[in-house]
C-alpha angles and dihedrals in degrees: 000000000000092000089050091053094044090053095045104084109004116078093195090057091055091061094043093050092049092047090050089063100255099134101078095045090048091050088052089055091056087070092053118126087218099093095203092051089047090052091052090049093049092046093047090051090048091052092048090049090061085079106078091212090062098051097082093046091050091051096046090046088066103258099141101077096043089049089052090051089052088050088055102044111008132109116281089261092048090051092051093046092045088054089051093048090050088050090055092048092046089061085079104077095218091060097056097080092042092053090048092050091049092069097254098130101068088047091051089049088052090051089049089053103040107019127102120259094281091046092051091048094048092045093050093049092049093046090050090055095045094046095065081087114078097222089055091051088058091046090052093050092048089049089058100252096153096070096059091040092054092044092051092047091050091054108073089184092059093082083219102094094103096044094046091047092051090052090049091050089054091051102045093074085086121067093228089062094047090053090047093053090055093043092053093051096258099144098072089046093051092047090051090052090052087052103044109007128107118274091263092047092048090052096050092044090053090049091052094045091050091051091049093049102041098086102022128072088184092059092044089056091050092049092048092048089052088065097252099146100074095051090042090053089051090049092049088058102041111019132098117289092262092044091052091051093048093044092050092049091048094048089052091051093047092051094053118107112272096255139095124058111016100181112136 
C-alpha cells in the first residue's frame, strides 16, 4: 500500500521504486488470493506504469497475464486499475497482440457492459488502444462488443457516446465488425446521432456510416431507409470540415442506383 501511494503522484518515485527491484514482487502480489492485497498490487503496478521508462520492464517481467486474472476476478477497483494498467502497456505496439492473446478482450467487453461509469470508461479506452491491431478487432467482435457499444451510443445520458463511437470507428475497418453493427441495430442509432448529436458525435457517426456503406449495397439501402439523407445534407452544410467531407461522400453513395456489389 505504501509503495502504491509513493508511486501515485511523484514521477521520480516511480523510477526509484522500479530501480529498487519492486516490479517482480508487486506482479507476484497480483496473483494473491487476498483480494485487497491483489488490489494494492494492481494499483501499484498501474502507478509505476505511468512512467514510460517502466512500461517495458513491467511487460517483460510478466505482468500481462496476472493483470488479466485481476480483470477476471478482482475487486471492482482492481478490475478498473487492471484495465488502466493494460492500457499503459498496450501503448507499446509489441504488447497489443500479447494482451489480446492473453484473454483480456472478452473481460474488457464484460467490464464495458457491466462496470460502473469509471469501469466502462477505462474498458473503452483500453479496447480502443488494443483494437488498432486487426486480430484484436476480430476478438472484440467475437466477444460481443457491438451490443454494449450500440447501447451506450443510444443513451445520450450515459456520457459514453463519444468513447463508444470512437471504439466502433476503430472496429468497422473489418467486415465482421460492420456486419455486427448492423446486426445489433446500430444503423438507427448512428442516424440519430447524425441528427441530434454534438458536432464531434455527428462527425464520428458519419465516418462509421460511410465505412459501413462503402462496400455494401444492402447496408446502403438500410441506411437510406432509416432517413439518413436529410440529416446528412444538414451536416454537409454545417459540420466540421471532416464531417462535411464524410457526409458528402455518404450522400453520394446513398443516391447511387441500388446495384453493384451486394456483399453485406
